[in-house]
C-alpha positions in Angstrom: 210.4 81.5 84.2 211.2 83.5 81.2 214.4 82.9 79.2 216.5 86.0 78.6 216.7 86.0 74.8 219.3 88.2 73.3 218.1 90.8 70.9 219.4 92.2 67.6 221.3 94.9 69.4 223.2 92.5 71.5 224.1 89.9 68.9 224.0 90.2 65.1 221.7 87.6 63.5 223.5 84.6 62.1 222.9 82.8 58.9 219.9 81.0 60.2 217.8 84.2 60.0 217.0 83.5 56.4 215.7 80.0 57.0 212.0 79.0 57.3 212.3 76.3 59.9 211.0 77.5 63.3 213.7 75.5 65.0 216.5 77.1 63.0 214.9 80.6 63.5 215.0 80.0 67.3 218.8 80.0 67.0 219.1 82.9 64.6 220.2 85.3 67.4 222.7 83.0 69.1 226.2 84.3 69.3 227.3 80.9 67.8 228.0 81.5 64.1 225.5 78.9 62.9 225.3 77.8 59.3 222.4 75.9 57.8 223.3 72.5 56.2 224.8 73.2 52.8 227.9 73.6 50.7 228.7 77.0 52.2 229.3 75.5 55.6 231.4 72.6 54.3 233.4 74.8 52.0 234.1 77.1 55.0 235.2 74.1 57.1 237.6 73.0 54.4 238.9 76.5 53.8 239.5 77.1 57.5 240.6 73.5 58.2 238.2 73.1 61.0 236.0 70.3 62.1 232.2 70.7 62.1 229.9 70.8 65.0 226.5 69.5 63.9 223.5 70.1 66.1 220.2 68.4 65.3 216.9 69.0 67.0 213.4 70.2 66.6 211.3 73.2 67.8 209.4 71.5 70.6 212.4 69.6 72.1 212.8 70.6 75.7 216.5 69.7 76.1 217.3 71.4 72.8 216.1 74.7 74.4 218.0 73.9 77.5 221.2 73.4 75.6 220.6 76.6 73.6 220.1 78.8 76.6 222.9 77.1 78.6 225.5 76.9 75.9 224.6 78.4 72.5 223.5 81.7 74.0 226.5 81.9 76.3 229.2 84.2 74.9 232.1 82.2 76.4 230.9 78.9 74.9 230.1 80.7 71.6 233.6 82.2 71.4 235.1 78.8 71.8 232.9 77.2 69.2 233.4 79.9 66.7 237.1 79.6 67.0 237.2 75.8 66.9 234.4 74.8 64.6 232.1 75.5 61.7 228.8 75.0 63.4 225.7 73.7 61.5 222.1 73.5 62.7 219.7 71.0 61.3 215.9 70.6 61.9 215.3 66.9 62.1 211.8 67.3 60.9 213.0 69.2 57.8 215.9 66.8 57.1 215.1 63.4 58.5 217.7 61.9 56.2 220.5 63.7 57.9 219.1 62.9 61.3 218.7 59.2 60.6 222.3 58.9 59.5 223.9 60.7 62.5 221.4 59.3 65.0 222.6 55.8 64.0 226.2 57.0 64.6 225.3 58.3 68.0 223.5 55.0 69.0 226.5 53.0 67.8 229.0 55.0 69.7 227.1 55.8 72.9 224.4 53.1 73.1 221.6 55.7 73.2 220.1 58.4 71.1 217.7 61.3 71.2 217.6 65.1 70.8 219.4 67.4 70.9 221.9 65.4 68.9 225.5 66.7 68.9 228.0 65.4 66.3 231.5 66.6 65.6 232.8 65.6 62.2 235.3 66.3 59.5 234.6 68.8 56.6 233.9 65.7 54.5 231.1 64.8 56.9 232.8 61.9 58.6 231.8 61.9 62.3 234.3 61.2 65.0 232.3 62.2 68.1 228.6 61.8 69.0 226.6 62.9 72.0 223.1 64.1 72.8 222.6 66.9 75.4 225.9 68.4 76.5 225.9 70.8 79.6 227.9 74.0 79.6 230.2 72.8 82.4 231.3 69.3 83.3 229.3 67.6 86.0 228.6 64.2 87.2 231.0 62.5 84.8 229.4 64.3 81.9 231.8 66.4 79.8 230.8 70.0 79.3 231.1 72.3 76.3 233.7 74.4 78.1 236.0 71.3 78.3 235.0 69.5 75.1 235.5 72.3 72.6 239.2 73.1 73.4 240.0 69.5 73.9 238.6 68.5 70.4 240.3 71.5 68.8 243.7 70.4 70.3 243.1 66.8 69.1 242.1 68.1 65.7 245.4 69.8 65.4 247.6 67.1 66.9 245.8 63.7 66.5 243.6 64.1 63.5 244.2 60.6 62.0 243.5 59.0 65.3 240.3 60.9 65.7 239.1 59.8 62.3 240.0 56.1 62.8 238.8 55.6 66.3 236.0 58.0 67.3 234.7 55.9 70.2 238.0 55.8 72.0 238.4 59.6 71.5 235.0 60.3 73.1 235.9 57.9 76.0 239.2 59.7 76.5 237.5 63.1 76.7 235.0 61.9 79.2 237.6 60.2 81.3 239.8 63.2 81.3 237.0 65.4 82.5 236.0 62.9 85.2 239.5 62.5 86.5 239.8 66.2 86.9 236.9 66.5 89.2 237.8 67.3 92.8 236.9 64.7 95.4 235.5 61.2 94.9 232.0 62.3 93.8 229.0 60.0 93.6 228.0 57.7 90.8 225.9 54.6 90.2 228.3 52.5 92.2 227.1 54.3 95.3 223.6 53.0 94.5 224.9 49.5 94.2 226.8 49.7 97.5 223.8 51.1 99.3 221.7 48.2 98.2 224.3 45.7 99.2 224.5 47.2 102.7 220.7 47.2 103.1 220.6 43.6 101.9 223.3 42.6 104.4 221.5 44.3 107.3 218.0 43.0 106.4 216.4 40.9 109.0 215.2 37.7 107.2 213.0 36.5 110.0 211.1 39.8 110.9 212.0 42.1 108.1 213.3 45.6 108.6 217.0 46.4 109.1 219.2 45.7 112.0 218.1 44.6 115.4 216.2 46.1 118.3 215.1 48.9 118.5 213.8 48.8 115.0 212.8 52.0 113.2 210.6 52.3 110.0 213.2 54.4 108.1 210.8 54.8 105.1 213.5 56.3 102.8 215.3 52.9 103.0 212.2 51.5 101.3 211.7 54.2 98.7 215.3 53.8 97.8 214.9 50.0 97.4 211.9 50.6 95.1 214.0 52.8 92.9 216.9 50.4 92.9 214.5 47.6 91.9 213.2 49.8 89.1 216.7 50.5 88.0 218.3 47.1 88.3 215.4 44.6 88.1 216.8 43.1 91.3 213.7 41.4 92.8 215.3 41.1 96.2 215.1 44.9 96.6 211.4 45.0 96.0 211.0 41.9 98.3 212.7 43.6 101.2 210.5 46.7 100.8 207.4 44.7 100.7 208.3 42.4 103.6 209.1 45.3 105.8 205.9 47.1 105.1 203.9 43.9 105.6 205.7 43.2 108.9 205.1 46.7 110.2 201.4 46.6 109.2 201.0 43.3 111.1 203.0 44.2 114.1 202.2 46.1 117.3 203.9 49.1 115.9 200.6 49.6 114.0 197.5 50.8 115.7 195.0 48.2 114.4 192.0 49.8 116.0 192.4 53.5 115.2 195.2 53.2 112.6 198.5 55.0 112.2 202.0 54.0 113.1 203.7 54.3 116.4 207.2 55.7 116.5 209.4 52.5 116.5 209.5 49.0 117.8 211.5 48.3 121.0 212.1 44.7 119.9 213.2 43.2 116.6 209.8 41.7 115.8 207.8 45.0 115.4 205.7 43.8 118.3 206.3 46.2 121.2 206.2 49.8 120.1 207.2 53.0 121.7 203.5 54.1 121.5 204.1 57.8 120.5 202.7 58.7 117.2 204.5 61.3 115.0 203.1 63.2 112.1 206.2 62.8 110.1 206.1 59.0 110.4 202.6 58.9 109.1 203.7 61.0 106.1 206.9 59.2 105.3 205.5 55.6 105.7 202.5 56.6 103.6 204.8 57.7 100.8 206.5 54.3 100.9 203.1 52.5 100.9 201.9 54.6 98.0 205.0 54.0 95.9 204.9 50.2 96.7 201.3 50.2 95.6 202.3 51.8 92.3 205.1 49.3 91.9 203.0 46.2 92.7 199.4 47.2 92.2 198.7 45.2 95.4 195.6 46.8 97.0 196.8 46.1 100.5 199.4 48.9 100.4 196.7 51.4 99.2 194.4 50.2 102.0 197.1 50.7 104.5 198.0 54.2 103.3 194.3 55.2 103.3 194.0 53.9 106.9 196.9 56.1 107.9 195.3 59.1 106.2 192.0 58.4 107.9 193.8 58.6 111.3 195.7 61.8 110.4 192.6 63.5 109.1 190.5 62.4 112.0 192.8 63.0 114.9 195.7 65.2 113.8 193.9 67.8 111.7 193.5 71.3 113.1 190.3 73.2 112.5 192.4 76.2 111.5 194.2 74.2 108.9 197.4 72.1 109.0 198.2 69.1 111.1 199.2 68.7 114.7 202.7 67.3 115.4 202.3 64.2 117.6 200.4 62.2 120.2 202.0 61.0 123.4 202.8 57.4 124.3 201.4 57.8 127.8 197.9 58.1 129.2 196.9 57.9 132.8 200.5 57.8 133.7 201.2 54.6 131.8 202.9 54.1 128.5 200.6 52.5 125.9 197.6 52.2 128.3 195.3 53.8 125.7 196.2 51.1 123.1 196.2 47.9 125.2 193.5 45.3 125.8 192.7 42.6 128.2 190.8 39.6 126.9 188.0 40.3 129.3 187.6 43.8 127.7 187.3 42.2 124.3 184.6 39.8 125.5 182.7 42.5 127.3 182.7 44.7 124.2 182.2 42.1 121.5 180.5 39.1 123.0 182.0 35.7 123.3 181.8 34.6 119.6 183.1 37.8 118.0 185.7 38.2 120.8 186.9 34.6 120.0 187.5 35.6 116.4 189.2 38.8 117.4 191.5 37.0 119.9 192.5 34.5 117.3 193.2 37.2 114.7 195.3 39.3 117.1 196.9 36.5 119.1 196.0 37.7 122.5 196.5 35.7 125.7 194.9 35.8 129.2 198.2 36.9 130.7 198.8 39.4 128.0 202.0 40.1 126.0 202.8 43.5 127.4 205.3 43.6 130.3 205.4 46.2 133.1 208.5 48.2 132.4 209.6 48.3 136.1 208.8 44.7 137.2 209.1 43.0 133.8 206.0 41.0 134.7 202.9 40.4 132.5 200.1 42.9 133.1 197.3 41.0 131.5 197.1 43.6 128.7 197.7 42.7 125.1 199.3 44.5 122.2 197.2 43.7 119.2 199.2 42.2 116.4 198.8 39.9 113.4 200.8 36.9 112.5 199.2 36.7 109.0 197.1 39.0 106.9 193.3 39.0 107.2 193.0 37.4 103.8 195.3 34.6 104.9 193.3 34.1 108.1 190.0 33.9 106.2 191.5 31.3 103.8 192.9 29.3 106.8 189.4 29.3 108.4 187.8 28.4 105.1 185.6 31.6 105.1 184.8 34.0 102.4 187.2 36.9 102.7 184.6 39.7 102.1 182.3 38.4 104.7 185.1 37.8 107.1 186.4 41.3 106.5 183.0 42.8 107.1 182.6 41.0 110.4 186.1 42.0 111.5 185.4 45.7 110.6 182.2 45.6 112.7 184.2 44.4 115.7 187.0 46.9 115.1 184.6 49.8 115.0 183.0 48.7 118.3 186.4 48.6 120.0 187.3 52.0 118.5 184.2 53.6 119.8 184.8 52.1 123.2 188.4 53.2 123.2 187.4 56.8 122.3 185.8 56.9 125.8 189.2 56.2 127.4 191.5 59.0 128.6 193.4 59.9 125.4 197.2 60.5 125.3 198.1 64.2 125.3 198.4 65.8 121.9 201.2 68.1 120.8 199.0 70.6 118.8 201.6 72.9 117.4 201.7 73.0 113.6 205.2 72.9 112.1 206.0 73.8 108.5 208.4 70.9 107.8 206.2 68.1 109.1 203.1 69.5 107.5 205.0 69.7 104.3 205.7 66.0 104.4 202.0 65.4 104.7 201.4 67.6 101.7 203.9 65.4 99.8 202.1 62.2 101.0 198.6 63.4 100.2 199.6 64.8 96.8 201.2 61.5 95.9 198.1 59.6 97.1 195.9 61.8 95.0 197.8 60.9 91.9 198.5 57.2 92.5 194.9 56.5 93.8 193.2 58.9 91.4 191.5 60.4 94.4 191.0 64.2 94.2 190.0 64.5 97.9 193.6 63.9 99.0 194.7 66.7 96.7 192.1 69.0 98.3 193.4 68.2 101.7 197.0 68.8 100.6 196.0 72.1 99.1 194.2 73.2 102.3 197.5 72.5 104.2 199.6 74.4 101.7 197.2 77.3 101.7 197.4 77.4 105.5 201.1 77.6 105.5 201.1 80.3 102.7 198.5 82.4 104.5 199.6 81.9 108.2 203.3 81.0 108.2 205.0 83.3 105.7 206.4 86.7 106.8 205.9 89.9 104.9 209.5 89.4 103.6 208.4 86.1 102.0 210.2 84.0 104.6 208.8 80.9 106.2 208.1 80.5 109.9 208.7 77.2 111.6 205.8 76.9 114.1 202.2 78.0 114.5 200.1 77.5 117.6 197.1 79.3 119.1 197.1 81.9 116.4 200.8 82.8 116.8 203.6 82.1 114.4 207.1 82.0 115.8 210.7 80.8 115.0 212.2 81.7 111.7 212.2 78.8 109.3 215.0 76.3 109.1 216.4 74.4 106.1 213.9 71.6 106.5 211.0 74.0 106.5 212.0 75.3 103.1 213.2 72.0 101.7 210.2 70.0 102.7 207.7 72.8 101.8 209.2 73.2 98.3 209.0 69.4 97.9 205.3 69.5 99.0 204.6 72.4 96.5 206.2 70.5 93.7 204.2 67.4 94.4 201.0 69.4 94.9 201.4 71.2 91.5 201.6 67.8 89.9 198.5 66.7 91.6 196.4 69.8 90.9 198.3 71.6 88.0 197.7 74.9 89.8 200.7 76.9 88.7 200.6 79.1 91.8 202.0 76.3 93.8 204.8 75.9 91.4 205.5 79.7 91.4 205.7 79.6 95.2 208.0 76.6 95.1 210.4 78.7 93.0 210.1 81.7 95.2 210.9 79.8 98.3 213.7 78.1 96.5 215.1 81.5 95.7 215.0 82.4 99.4 216.6 79.1 100.2 219.5 79.7 97.9 219.9 83.3 99.0 219.9 82.7 102.7 220.9 79.1 103.3 223.3 78.1 100.6 227.1 77.9 101.2 228.2 79.8 98.2 231.8 78.9 98.8 231.6 75.1 99.1 228.0 74.2 98.1 225.3 72.6 100.1 222.9 74.3 102.6 223.3 75.3 106.2 220.6 74.3 108.7 220.1 78.0 109.6 219.8 81.1 107.5 222.5 83.7 107.1 220.5 86.2 109.2 219.5 83.7 111.9 220.7 84.0 115.5 224.4 83.4 115.5 225.4 80.3 117.5 228.9 78.8 117.9 228.6 77.2 114.4 226.3 76.8 111.5 225.7 73.1 111.0 225.3 71.5 107.6 223.8 68.0 107.7 223.3 65.2 105.2 222.5 62.2 107.3 219.1 60.8 106.6 217.9 59.7 110.0 214.2 59.3 111.1 213.5 62.2 108.8 215.4 62.8 105.6 218.0 65.6 105.8 217.2 69.0 104.3 220.3 68.8 102.0 219.1 65.4 100.7 215.6 66.8 100.0 217.1 69.9 98.5 219.2 67.8 96.1 216.0 66.2 94.7 214.0 69.4 94.7 216.7 71.1 92.7 216.8 68.3 90.2 213.0 68.5 89.9 212.9 72.3 89.5 215.7 72.1 87.0 213.7 69.7 84.9 210.5 71.6 85.3 211.9 75.0 84.4 214.8 74.1 82.2 217.1 76.0 84.5 220.1 73.7 84.8 221.7 76.0 87.4 219.4 74.3 89.8 220.8 70.9 88.8 224.3 72.2 89.2 223.5 73.1 92.8 222.2 69.6 93.3 225.4 68.1 92.0 227.3 70.4 94.4 225.5 68.8 97.3 226.5 65.4 96.2 230.0 66.4 95.5 230.4 68.2 98.9 229.2 65.2 100.9 230.6 62.5 98.7 233.5 61.6 101.0 231.3 61.2 104.0 228.5 59.4 102.1 230.8 57.0 100.3 232.0 55.5 103.6 228.6 54.3 104.7 225.9 55.2 102.1 223.2 53.3 104.0 222.9 56.3 106.2 221.9 58.6 103.2 219.2 56.7 101.4 217.2 59.9 100.7 220.3 61.3 99.0 220.6 58.1 97.1 217.0 58.7 95.8 218.3 62.0 94.4 221.4 60.3 93.0 219.1 57.8 91.3 217.2 60.6 89.7 220.4 62.3 88.6 221.8 59.1 87.2 218.7 58.5 85.2 216.7 57.4 83.4 214.5 60.3 84.2 211.6 61.9 82.3 210.0 65.3 81.8 206.4 64.8 80.7 204.3 67.6 79.2 200.6 67.0 78.7 199.0 69.4 76.3 195.3 69.4 76.5 192.1 70.5 78.2 192.3 69.4 81.9 188.5 69.0 82.0 188.3 66.6 79.1 188.0 62.8 79.8 190.8 62.2 77.4 193.3 64.4 79.3 192.2 63.1 82.6 192.5 59.5 81.4 196.0 60.0 80.1 197.1 61.7 83.3 195.6 58.8 85.3 197.5 56.4 83.1 200.8 58.2 83.8 200.1 58.5 87.6 199.2 54.9 87.9 202.7 53.8 86.8 205.7 53.6 89.2 208.0 56.0 87.4 209.6 57.8 90.3 212.1 59.8 88.3 209.8 62.1 86.4 208.2 65.5 86.5 204.8 66.1 84.8 203.5 69.4 83.6 200.1 70.3 82.1 199.9 72.9 79.3 196.3 73.9 79.7 194.7 74.5 76.3 193.5 78.1 76.3 195.7 79.1 79.3 199.1 78.2 77.9 200.9 81.2 79.3 200.4 80.0 82.9 202.9 77.2 82.6 204.9 78.7 79.7 205.9 81.6 81.9 207.5 79.1 84.3 208.7 76.6 81.8 209.3 78.4 78.5 210.3 75.3 76.7 206.7 74.1 76.7 205.5 77.0 74.6 205.9 75.1 71.4 204.4 71.9 72.8 200.8 71.7 71.7 197.9 69.5 71.0 197.8 67.6 67.7 194.7 67.4 65.6 192.6 68.6 68.6 193.8 65.6 70.7 195.5 65.6 74.1 199.1 65.2 73.2 202.0 64.0 75.5 205.6 65.2 75.0 208.1 63.0 76.8 211.8 63.9 77.2 214.0 61.2 78.6 217.6 61.4 79.7 218.1 64.9 78.2 216.5 63.7 74.9 213.0 64.4 73.6 210.8 61.7 72.0 208.3 62.5 69.4 204.9 63.7 70.8 202.1 61.2 70.9 198.3 61.1 71.3 198.2 57.3 71.6 197.8 56.1 75.2 199.5 52.8 74.5 202.5 54.5 73.0 202.7 57.0 75.9 202.8 54.1 78.4 205.4 52.3 76.2 207.6 55.4 76.4 207.2 55.6 80.1 208.2 52.0 80.6 211.1 51.9 78.2 
């Protein structure tokens, strides 16, 4: 995405045009009447009796460029600044002395620092307000330029001595005034705390999961808990996520022979499932497993996710491309028949010795643990389930784990091959954009977290299928594909989930075409689905069939809501492109639904993931280097291994810089240093100094 730079015909050049600093020259055509640091500026401030707005940054600072385009190139903001201030630009690399002084002020007043650095001070250089990035308009409790400038001007006139004597209170007053003027309750970090407390109070301490029977996986509960743990260091949050995933993996809700998760557990112990298998469950649960693996580095979660992928790629993959939707719970007229086992069958297939081990591992009984639905009597068939992990079983039996696992795998494969000869449940072989998109997300995340390019290739094949088969000549998505036919115009979830998938796929492959398509579909989404009056997105497009109403949903049920996913997409795209209008639309969603969400935020845990990103800390990571080099690949692997959920990562390909710079212009000045792969990290609207040192890069990620 190219920034629209004003030219000389639109704005006269300001006083920075005579400077040598690339950073100052970047601002030479701003309508803000910038001065370089010097006596001319201070004399002007004294003469006009105006405070000084001091802006400090450097040429490769992402959020410096964002603030420039959003505020300093905006005529309305510039007019306010020119009337209220004498404005000074400083290149921190040229004048580290100035930067050091005023950065210490900012850290003392705000508790944080970074660039761009914004200081408002008296003509004698005494600061009375400090901030970093400031948006054009107020949002999410952050005061904007359009509010700050007139407020400070008024205080300068009427409360000057108070400003000089107590800057910290003044800044707080400005922020509070803006926040109090926001319509509706809004959402802030307290919503994250309340969501966690509600999840904790509903957690089942004996069987894990949340609530009683029936018990659903609800993976976005778990991904939220991981983020809350990362944010708060609350160990119980991680513990609840881990215990739930482990209980699900051991329970009958998991297919221990062919892998994959059934829809939900009819009891509270995860034992008796509704045997249907849904594509979206495989995707969403895999995402939770992948992120938990990143958070803990426990290989069991990676193994579980890889088992799920093996099922999906084996049984749910269409030869044409894309993934089928679901497998039925019934076969031969009975629910679960395909998945159940009698002890006699185990003995016939495995032999007495191996069957004995298998029966012990899976706690079978001669009478079975599966009840006939009508008579409520035991059928002799067993739902295979674990009471402990295989490693724990091996330790209890005093056996070497690797040998025990090898023997177990041999038996499992024999049972799988036998089961394949049974009458299979029917398969819903339609291919849907939204559910396939969730698989793109999961596979892309796995490719990065596991450093496994094969998963990225599978994700790319699915995305390419949608792009080639499920997009209309108008550039609009279709919802369904089957037997060579596309039908049904796309819904909100199709767009939201596909955009999510394309964003994740770009970060797994660094193919900018996926990012371009994400932006194109996001444009279609905003054009046709957005409520331009109140914010948020309707479930149907403006040119869809007219029903009695156009619904607008936010509840995150079995699948996250389109609006919740849109909120996170918009935040990601805003950070990737530097277009903060996307972020504003994300905040609109949170504002619109805040009254509803605040009453019971446990029902909106995907939206809480977006709120967690918005609240920060969040990072934009630009890797400048040759993607084929071992150094670049190693650094990217280091980054992907860490659990840093609130980040976006871009690759500036040495020799092909224009590909990503055309989308994210702010990376154009971010380059390799001394021929080394160099990482530029911006955090919380502030840019750190670039680094080639892998330890330093990881330190910045973990801070």
